[in-house]
C-alpha positions as semicolon CSV with decimal commas, in nm:
position;residue;x (nm);y (nm);z (nm)
1;M;3,336;8,901;13,042
2;R;3,493;9,235;12,902
3;Y;3,649;9,491;13,087
4;R;3,717;9,826;12,903
5;V;4,000;10,009;13,052
6;T;3,973;10,418;12,916
7;I;4,310;10,662;12,953
8;A;4,298;11,005;12,867
9;V;4,618;11,235;12,851
10;D;4,388;11,509;12,994
11;S;4,100;11,604;13,134
12;L;3,981;11,725;12,789
13;D;4,120;11,453;12,568
14;P;3,888;11,424;12,289
15;N;4,021;11,097;12,209
16;P;4,123;10,887;12,492
17;E;4,315;10,543;12,464
18;V;4,062;10,243;12,480
19;T;4,159;9,898;12,548
20;E;3,940;9,583;12,634
21;F;4,022;9,307;12,822
22;D;3,854;8,959;12,889
23;F;4,006;8,945;13,262
24;F;3,975;9,185;13,523
25;D;4,357;9,120;13,637
26;D;4,455;9,200;13,257
27;A;4,307;9,526;13,273
28;E;4,423;9,615;13,653
29;D;4,824;9,516;13,528
30;F;4,744;9,732;13,216
31;I;4,635;10,008;13,477
32;H;4,914;9,987;13,672
33;D;5,170;9,947;13,386
34;S;5,036;10,283;13,243
35;V;5,034;10,488;13,543
36;Y;5,390;10,346;13,620
37;Q;5,502;10,436;13,290
38;S;5,337;10,784;13,318
39;M;5,480;10,865;13,646
40;Q;5,853;10,769;13,549
41;S;5,833;10,981;13,267
42;L;5,706;11,295;13,487
43;M;5,977;11,229;13,701
44;S;6,237;11,184;13,474
45;Q;6,153;11,497;13,306
46;S;6,091;11,686;13,614
47;P;6,450;11,924;13,634
48;Y;6,364;11,903;14,036
49;I;6,371;11,630;14,293
50;I;5,997;11,545;14,317
51;E;5,914;11,544;14,703
52;K;5,685;11,256;14,868
53;E;5,352;11,505;14,872
54;E;5,389;11,587;14,510
55;Y;5,401;11,241;14,381
56;E;5,138;11,168;14,554
57;Q;4,919;11,455;14,406
58;L;5,074;11,390;14,073
59;L;4,947;10,969;14,093
60;E;4,631;11,128;14,210
61;Q;4,590;11,316;13,880
62;E;4,705;11,006;13,668
63;M;4,473;10,797;13,820
64;S;4,176;11,067;13,809
65;L;4,225;11,020;13,416
66;I;4,188;10,636;13,395
67;H;3,849;10,460;13,365
68;L;3,777;10,108;13,416
69;E;3,432;9,968;13,282
70;K;3,280;9,641;13,294
71;R;2,940;9,603;13,100
72;G;2,915;9,956;13,092
73;T;2,917;10,014;13,469
74;I;3,188;10,245;13,582
75;V;3,400;10,017;13,852
């Protein structure tokens, strides 16, 4: 079974990163690693302390840019 992960930089990204995996666990690991790296980057670049509520909003925003498909069906 093939799983396709699409990660956009923002909601209007015309050329998102697309990666395919044979196994769901590999796709899931890739998503978690990508989100972790993005969040670390956002936190390290912020001149301010990011509070829990703001962190959760940023995490939700990052997750909204990711789509996981299985044989053409969004999971």
